[in-house]
C-alpha positions as CSV (number, residue, x, y, z in Angstrom):
1,X,-26.8,15.0,-25.3
2,X,-24.8,13.3,-22.6
3,X,-21.1,12.6,-22.7
4,X,-21.9,8.8,-22.5
5,X,-24.2,9.1,-25.6
6,X,-21.6,11.0,-27.6
7,X,-18.9,8.4,-26.7
8,X,-21.2,5.5,-27.5
9,X,-22.0,7.0,-31.0
10,X,-18.2,6.6,-31.8
11,X,-18.3,2.9,-30.9
12,X,-19.3,0.3,-33.5
13,X,-22.7,-1.2,-32.5
14,X,-21.2,-4.7,-32.1
15,X,-19.1,-3.4,-29.2
16,X,-21.7,-1.5,-27.3
17,X,-22.1,-4.7,-25.2
18,X,-18.4,-5.3,-24.7
19,X,-18.0,-7.9,-22.0
20,X,-17.0,-6.4,-18.6
21,X,-13.5,-7.0,-17.4
22,X,-13.6,-9.6,-14.6
23,X,-11.4,-8.3,-11.8
24,X,-10.5,-10.0,-8.6
25,X,-9.0,-7.8,-5.8
26,X,-7.4,-9.6,-2.9
27,X,-7.6,-7.5,0.2
28,X,-10.2,-5.1,1.6
29,X,-7.8,-2.7,3.3
30,X,-6.9,0.6,1.8
31,X,-5.3,-0.2,-1.6
32,X,-8.0,-2.8,-2.6
33,X,-11.1,-0.6,-2.2
34,X,-9.2,2.4,-3.7
35,X,-8.4,0.6,-6.9
36,X,-12.0,-0.7,-7.1
37,X,-13.3,2.8,-6.9
38,X,-11.2,4.0,-9.8
39,X,-12.1,1.0,-11.9
40,X,-15.8,2.0,-11.6
41,X,-15.0,5.2,-13.3
42,X,-13.8,3.8,-16.7
43,X,-15.2,5.6,-19.7
44,X,-18.3,3.8,-21.2
45,X,-18.8,1.3,-22.8
46,X,-15.9,-0.2,-20.7
47,X,-17.0,-1.7,-17.4
48,X,-15.6,-4.0,-14.7
49,X,-17.1,-6.8,-12.6
50,X,-15.1,-6.4,-9.5
51,X,-14.9,-8.9,-6.6
52,X,-13.0,-7.8,-3.5
53,X,-12.0,-10.9,-1.5
54,X,-11.1,-10.5,2.2
55,X,-9.9,-13.5,4.2
56,X,-11.2,-12.1,7.5
57,X,-14.9,-12.5,8.4
58,X,-15.4,-8.7,8.6
59,X,-13.4,-5.6,8.0
60,X,-10.4,-5.5,10.3
61,X,-11.1,-3.0,13.1
62,X,-7.6,-3.2,14.4
63,X,-4.7,-1.0,13.4
64,X,-2.6,1.9,14.5
65,X,-2.7,5.6,13.5
66,X,-1.6,6.2,9.9
67,X,-0.5,9.3,7.9
68,X,-1.7,10.6,4.6
69,X,0.8,12.9,2.9
70,X,1.5,14.9,-0.3
71,X,0.1,13.1,-3.4
72,X,-2.0,10.8,-1.2
73,X,-4.0,13.7,0.0
74,X,-4.6,14.9,-3.5
75,X,-5.9,11.5,-4.5
76,X,-8.1,11.2,-1.5
77,X,-9.6,14.6,-2.3
78,X,-10.3,13.5,-5.9
79,X,-12.1,10.5,-4.5
80,X,-14.4,12.9,-2.7
81,X,-13.8,11.5,0.8
82,X,-11.8,14.3,2.3
83,X,-14.7,15.5,4.5
84,X,-15.4,11.9,5.8
85,X,-11.7,11.4,6.5
86,X,-11.4,14.8,8.2
87,X,-14.4,14.0,10.4
88,X,-12.6,11.0,11.9
89,X,-9.1,12.6,11.8
90,X,-7.1,12.3,14.9
91,X,-6.6,15.5,16.9
92,X,-2.9,15.2,17.3
93,X,-1.2,18.6,18.0
94,X,2.2,17.4,16.9
95,X,5.3,15.6,18.2
96,X,6.5,15.9,21.8
97,X,10.0,14.8,22.6
98,X,10.7,13.7,26.2
99,X,13.8,12.7,28.0
100,X,14.2,9.5,29.9
101,X,12.6,11.0,33.0
102,X,9.6,12.3,31.1
103,X,10.7,15.9,31.0
104,X,9.8,17.9,27.8
105,X,12.7,18.5,25.4
106,X,11.0,19.9,22.4
107,X,7.6,20.2,20.6
108,X,7.0,20.3,16.8
109,X,3.5,21.3,15.6
110,X,1.6,19.0,13.3
111,X,1.4,19.8,9.6
112,X,3.8,22.7,9.8
113,X,4.1,25.9,11.7
114,X,2.3,29.1,10.7
115,X,4.4,32.2,10.4
116,X,3.5,35.8,9.6
117,X,5.3,37.0,6.5
118,X,4.4,40.2,4.7
119,X,1.1,40.4,6.5
120,X,0.1,36.9,5.4
121,X,-0.1,33.7,7.4
122,X,2.2,31.1,5.7
123,X,2.1,27.4,6.5
124,X,5.7,26.0,6.5
125,X,6.2,22.2,6.8
126,X,10.0,22.5,7.5
127,X,9.6,21.4,11.1
128,X,6.6,19.2,10.8
129,X,7.1,15.6,12.0
130,X,3.4,14.8,12.2
131,X,1.4,14.7,9.0
132,X,-1.5,17.0,8.4
133,X,-3.9,14.1,7.9
134,X,-3.7,11.6,10.8
135,X,-6.4,8.9,11.0
136,X,-6.9,5.5,12.6
137,X,-6.5,2.8,10.0
138,X,-9.8,1.1,10.8
139,X,-11.6,4.5,10.4
140,X,-10.1,5.0,6.9
141,X,-10.9,1.4,5.9
142,X,-14.5,1.9,6.9
143,X,-14.7,5.2,4.8
144,X,-13.4,3.3,1.8
145,X,-15.7,0.4,2.3
146,X,-18.7,2.8,2.5
147,X,-17.5,4.5,-0.6
148,X,-17.4,1.3,-2.7
149,X,-19.8,-1.3,-1.2
150,X,-22.8,-0.1,-3.2
151,X,-21.1,1.0,-6.4
152,X,-22.2,-0.6,-9.6
153,X,-20.1,-3.6,-10.5
154,X,-18.5,-4.0,-7.0
155,X,-19.1,-6.9,-4.6
156,X,-17.3,-7.8,-1.3
157,X,-16.8,-11.4,-0.3
158,X,-15.6,-12.0,3.3
159,X,-14.0,-15.2,4.7
160,X,-12.6,-15.8,1.2
161,X,-8.8,-16.6,1.5
162,X,-6.7,-16.7,-1.7
163,X,-4.5,-19.8,-2.0
164,X,-3.3,-20.1,-5.6
165,X,-3.8,-19.1,-9.2
166,X,-3.0,-20.4,-12.6
167,X,-3.1,-19.0,-16.1
168,X,-5.3,-20.2,-18.9
169,X,-4.2,-19.2,-22.3
170,X,-2.8,-15.9,-23.5
171,X,-3.9,-13.4,-24.6
172,X,-7.2,-13.2,-22.9
173,X,-10.1,-14.9,-24.7
174,X,-13.8,-14.8,-24.0
175,X,-13.7,-17.9,-21.7
176,X,-10.0,-17.7,-20.7
177,X,-8.2,-15.9,-18.0
178,X,-6.8,-16.5,-14.5
179,X,-8.0,-19.5,-12.5
180,X,-8.0,-18.7,-8.8
181,X,-8.4,-21.1,-5.8
182,X,-9.6,-20.2,-2.4
183,X,-9.1,-22.0,0.9
184,X,-12.8,-22.3,1.5
185,X,-13.3,-24.4,-1.7
186,X,-10.1,-25.9,-2.8
187,X,-11.7,-28.3,-5.3
188,X,-13.2,-25.6,-7.4
189,X,-11.7,-22.5,-9.1
190,X,-13.0,-19.2,-10.2
191,X,-11.9,-17.4,-13.4
192,X,-11.0,-13.8,-13.7
193,X,-9.3,-11.6,-16.4
194,X,-7.2,-9.6,-14.0
195,X,-6.1,-10.4,-10.4
196,X,-4.9,-7.4,-8.3
197,X,-3.0,-8.2,-5.2
198,X,-3.7,-5.7,-2.4
199,X,-3.0,-8.1,0.4
200,X,-0.2,-6.3,2.2
201,X,3.5,-6.9,2.9
202,X,2.9,-10.6,3.4
203,X,1.1,-10.9,0.1
204,X,0.3,-14.4,-1.1
205,X,-0.5,-13.0,-4.6
206,X,3.1,-11.8,-4.9
207,X,4.3,-15.4,-4.7
208,X,2.4,-16.1,-7.9
209,X,3.6,-13.2,-9.9
210,X,5.8,-15.1,-12.3
211,X,8.7,-13.8,-14.5
212,X,9.8,-10.9,-12.3
213,X,13.1,-12.6,-11.6
214,X,12.9,-12.6,-7.8
215,X,12.8,-15.5,-5.4
216,X,10.2,-15.4,-2.7
217,X,12.5,-13.8,0.0
218,X,14.6,-11.7,-2.4
219,X,12.0,-9.0,-2.6
220,X,12.5,-8.0,1.0
221,X,15.2,-5.4,1.9
222,X,15.6,-5.4,5.6
223,X,16.1,-2.0,7.2
224,X,17.8,-3.2,10.4
225,X,14.8,-2.1,12.5
226,X,11.9,-3.8,14.3
227,X,8.7,-2.3,15.7
228,X,5.9,-3.4,18.0
229,X,2.4,-1.9,18.3
230,X,-0.1,-2.4,21.0
231,X,-2.8,-0.7,23.0
232,X,-3.3,-0.2,26.8
233,X,-6.0,1.7,28.8
234,X,-5.6,5.5,28.6
235,X,-5.3,8.0,31.4
236,X,-6.6,11.5,31.6
237,X,-3.2,13.1,31.8
238,X,-1.7,11.1,28.9
239,X,-0.1,13.5,26.3
240,X,-2.3,14.1,23.3
241,X,0.9,14.7,21.2
242,X,2.7,12.0,19.3
243,X,5.2,11.4,22.1
244,X,8.8,10.1,21.7
245,X,11.2,8.9,24.4
246,X,14.6,7.7,23.5
247,X,16.4,5.1,25.6
248,X,20.1,3.9,25.3
249,X,20.7,0.9,23.1
250,X,19.0,2.4,20.1
251,X,15.5,2.0,21.6
252,X,12.5,4.2,21.3
253,X,9.1,4.4,23.0
254,X,6.3,6.3,21.2
255,X,2.7,6.9,22.3
256,X,-0.4,8.2,20.6
257,X,-3.5,9.2,22.5
258,X,-6.3,9.7,20.0
259,X,-9.1,8.6,22.2
260,X,-9.4,9.1,26.0
261,X,-10.0,5.4,26.8
262,X,-6.9,4.2,24.8
263,X,-3.2,4.8,24.6
264,X,-1.4,3.4,21.6
265,X,2.2,2.3,22.5
266,X,4.9,1.7,20.0
267,X,8.3,0.0,20.8
268,X,11.1,0.4,18.3
269,X,14.6,-0.9,18.2
270,X,17.5,-0.6,15.7
271,X,20.2,-3.2,15.3
272,X,20.6,-6.9,15.1
273,X,18.3,-8.7,17.6
274,X,18.2,-12.5,16.7
275,X,15.8,-13.2,19.6
276,X,13.2,-10.8,18.1
277,X,13.7,-12.1,14.6
278,X,13.1,-15.7,15.8
279,X,10.1,-14.7,17.8
280,X,8.6,-12.8,14.8
281,X,9.2,-15.7,12.5
282,X,8.3,-18.7,14.6
283,X,6.9,-17.6,18.0
284,X,3.4,-17.2,19.4
285,X,2.1,-13.7,20.3
286,X,3.0,-14.5,23.9
287,X,6.6,-15.4,22.9
288,X,6.9,-12.2,20.9
289,X,5.7,-10.1,23.8
290,X,8.2,-11.7,26.1
291,X,11.0,-11.1,23.7
292,X,10.2,-7.5,23.4
293,X,9.6,-7.1,27.1
294,X,13.1,-8.5,27.8
295,X,14.6,-5.6,25.8
296,X,12.8,-2.9,27.9
297,X,12.7,-4.6,31.3
298,X,16.0,-3.1,32.5
299,X,14.2,0.3,32.3
300,X,11.1,-0.7,34.2
301,X,11.9,1.5,37.2
302,X,14.4,3.9,35.5
303,X,12.6,5.4,32.6
304,X,9.4,7.2,31.6
305,X,6.4,4.9,32.3
306,X,8.1,1.8,31.1
307,X,6.6,-0.2,34.0
308,X,3.1,0.9,33.0
309,X,3.6,-0.1,29.4
310,X,5.1,-3.5,30.2
311,X,2.3,-4.3,32.7
312,X,-0.3,-3.2,30.2
313,X,1.3,-5.3,27.5
314,X,0.7,-8.5,29.5
315,X,-2.4,-7.6,31.6
316,X,-4.7,-5.5,29.5
317,X,-7.2,-7.0,27.0
318,X,-6.6,-3.9,24.8
319,X,-3.1,-5.3,24.1
320,X,-4.7,-8.1,22.1
321,X,-4.2,-5.9,19.0
322,X,-0.5,-6.7,19.2
323,X,1.5,-6.5,16.0
324,X,5.3,-6.8,15.8
325,X,7.7,-7.4,12.9
326,X,11.1,-6.8,11.5
327,X,10.8,-4.0,9.1
328,X,11.6,-4.4,5.4
329,X,10.9,-2.7,2.2
330,X,9.4,-4.7,-0.7
331,X,11.4,-4.1,-3.8
332,X,10.3,-5.8,-7.1
333,X,11.7,-5.4,-10.6
334,X,8.2,-5.6,-11.9
335,X,4.8,-5.4,-10.3
336,X,2.8,-7.3,-12.9
337,X,3.0,-10.4,-15.1
338,X,1.5,-11.2,-18.5
339,X,-1.3,-8.7,-18.2
340,X,-3.0,-11.1,-15.8
341,X,-1.9,-10.1,-12.3
342,X,-0.6,-6.9,-10.7
343,X,0.3,-5.7,-7.2
344,X,-0.7,-2.5,-5.5
345,X,0.2,-0.9,-2.1
346,X,2.4,-2.7,0.4
347,X,2.1,-6.0,-1.6
348,X,4.2,-4.5,-4.4
349,X,6.3,-1.7,-2.9
350,X,6.0,-1.5,0.9
351,X,8.2,1.4,2.0
352,X,8.1,0.4,5.8
353,X,6.2,2.3,8.5
354,X,9.5,4.2,9.2
355,X,8.9,6.3,6.1
356,X,5.4,7.3,6.8
357,X,4.5,6.9,3.1
358,X,2.8,3.5,3.1
359,X,-0.8,4.9,3.1
360,X,0.1,7.5,0.6
361,X,1.3,4.8,-1.8
362,X,-1.8,2.8,-1.1
363,X,-3.8,5.8,-2.5
364,X,-1.5,6.8,-5.3
365,X,-0.8,3.3,-6.8
366,X,-4.4,2.4,-7.3
367,X,-5.2,5.8,-8.7
368,X,-2.4,5.4,-11.3
369,X,-3.4,1.8,-12.2
370,X,-7.1,2.9,-12.6
371,X,-6.0,6.0,-14.6
372,X,-3.8,4.1,-17.0
373,X,-6.6,1.5,-17.6
374,X,-9.0,4.4,-18.3
375,X,-6.5,6.1,-20.6
376,X,-6.0,2.9,-22.6
377,X,-9.8,2.6,-22.9
378,X,-10.0,6.1,-24.3
379,X,-7.2,5.3,-26.8
380,X,-9.1,2.3,-28.1
381,X,-12.1,4.5,-28.7
382,X,-10.0,7.2,-30.4
383,X,-8.1,4.8,-32.6
384,X,-11.0,2.4,-33.2
385,X,-8.9,-0.7,-32.2
386,X,-12.0,-2.9,-31.7
387,X,-10.7,-6.1,-33.5
388,X,-10.6,-9.2,-31.3
389,X,-10.6,-8.5,-27.6
390,X,-9.5,-4.9,-26.8
391,X,-9.0,-5.8,-23.2
392,X,-6.2,-8.2,-24.0
393,X,-5.0,-6.8,-27.3
394,X,-4.5,-3.2,-26.2
395,X,-5.9,-2.0,-22.9
396,X,-4.2,-4.2,-20.3
397,X,-0.8,-4.4,-21.9
398,X,-0.6,-0.6,-22.3
399,X,-2.2,0.1,-18.9
400,X,0.1,-2.1,-16.9
401,X,3.2,-0.7,-18.7
402,X,1.9,2.8,-18.0
403,X,1.4,1.9,-14.3
404,X,5.0,0.8,-14.0
405,X,6.4,3.8,-15.8
406,X,4.3,6.4,-14.0
407,X,4.6,5.1,-10.5
408,X,8.1,3.6,-10.5
409,X,9.9,7.0,-10.1
410,X,8.0,7.8,-6.9
411,X,8.5,4.4,-5.4
412,X,12.2,4.5,-6.3
413,X,12.6,7.9,-4.7
414,X,10.9,6.7,-1.5
415,X,12.9,3.5,-1.4
416,X,16.1,5.4,-2.0
417,X,16.0,6.9,1.4
418,X,18.7,5.3,3.5
419,X,16.5,4.1,6.3
420,X,19.2,2.1,7.9
421,X,21.6,5.0,8.2
422,X,18.8,7.5,9.2
423,X,17.4,5.2,11.9
424,X,20.9,4.6,13.4
425,X,21.2,8.4,13.7
426,X,17.7,8.8,14.9
427,X,18.0,6.2,17.6
428,X,21.4,6.8,19.3
429,X,23.3,4.1,21.1
430,X,24.7,5.9,24.1
431,X,23.1,8.2,26.7
432,X,25.4,11.1,25.7
433,X,24.4,10.6,22.1
434,X,20.8,10.9,23.1
435,X,21.7,14.1,24.9
436,X,23.2,15.4,21.7
437,X,20.1,14.5,19.8
438,X,18.0,16.4,22.3
439,X,20.3,19.4,22.0
440,X,19.8,19.3,18.2
441,X,16.0,19.1,18.7
442,X,16.1,22.3,20.8
443,X,18.3,24.0,18.2
444,X,15.9,23.1,15.4
445,X,13.0,24.3,17.5
446,X,14.6,27.7,18.0
447,X,16.1,28.2,14.5
448,X,14.2,30.5,12.1
449,X,11.9,28.4,9.9
450,X,13.2,29.5,6.6
451,X,16.7,28.2,7.4
452,X,15.6,24.6,7.6
453,X,14.7,22.8,4.4
454,X,11.4,20.9,4.3
455,X,11.7,17.1,4.3
456,X,10.2,15.7,1.1
457,X,9.1,19.1,0.0
458,X,8.3,19.3,-3.7
459,X,10.8,21.1,-5.9
460,X,11.3,21.7,-9.6
461,X,12.3,18.1,-10.3
462,X,9.8,16.6,-7.8
463,X,7.6,13.7,-8.9
464,X,4.2,15.0,-10.1
465,X,0.9,13.2,-9.7
466,X,-0.5,12.3,-13.2
467,X,-3.8,14.0,-14.2
468,X,-6.5,11.5,-15.4
469,X,-9.4,13.9,-15.1
470,X,-10.0,13.7,-18.9
471,X,-10.2,9.9,-19.0
472,X,-12.2,9.1,-15.9
473,X,-15.9,9.3,-16.1
474,X,-17.1,12.3,-13.9
475,X,-18.9,11.4,-10.7
476,X,-22.7,12.0,-10.7
């Protein structure tokens, strides 16, 4: 007898055909498809009808290299996509630090350094500045799309841009829920039971999450740093390492060379730069590029390949993937409202690219949300709470509360990192300070591994990924 048959025998016959939960997910990036996957694994008879709405006509094939770390790797493995991700992983040996003239200062291997200890090879992450799992964003998005596009109860709708939503009655009734309007058909609305905002740091759904106590702009905590990403044609002798070159004035140039034909270039700057802030807020792409170029133009003929990068920025078609922004963390007191709408990923708790934890949270958050919904479903079956509508009476209230309580400690820990202070130390102001930074890098490189504590390494009090293996329906 199958597990599904056993579970169904414990359910009153009138509820074997329980109406599926109508779920709308805004955003087909990483967090959106991830939460859709977990919602397809609820214990029967609970099911979801999931619509993933993406405002672009196709999956976005742009994006830079991203990292998957710690608990994010564990979630990815539980989704069964680790082999697919590994197949498209970037072969990045580690981090190469160069001085202003392009001379090597230090190298740190990716994913830790192996050391012989007691006859065994031990992987130590103390000096790892490049994550073990490095992948291009578009490759990961495609893996998640392939994972979910044909799953029962999931459908994708492209060129469908969220505009607004309104609430109909509470708690959820058979014909009541959340009315949602889309740009492509403003005169008609669609009704869902649960709206999940997975639409990134600029989330439109977030603006409609009521009752959390924040004004629209109050959720952003600026970290006093700006970054710009673009691509130029690659060269055969471009370093394969994740390469850093510090320049005076708290500026940094980074490059990543995951494919022979491309070189990804990253400009970063720390401090108050009103011209950048204005360009990011109101300027065109061309105006943004000009504002950034002005900051690096003085080094055109003085520093490592600056002339090449600036020329490529304006003259190569590859640089059309330009993205630039003032970095800020998204900090909300609550990620959900009235059991009707909830945020996942950058939309609710963006940690900024400077932390390297955004993709990890885009995996972990959806896993916990799906797990808490599955756990609440199991509880309904165990306690026989079938009166009325169990979705609204029990499952969603308990699940969203559990989502908050389980995930909040990890997000708080990541947000508690003093990014402003760290980046001011990491990007020195004066040339002599950069020299001191380089000396420290050489010292760290030569220091015995065991003398350097691992950044973010799990300890006795470290946050632990919840285990939902007993509430999710097994694959296959």
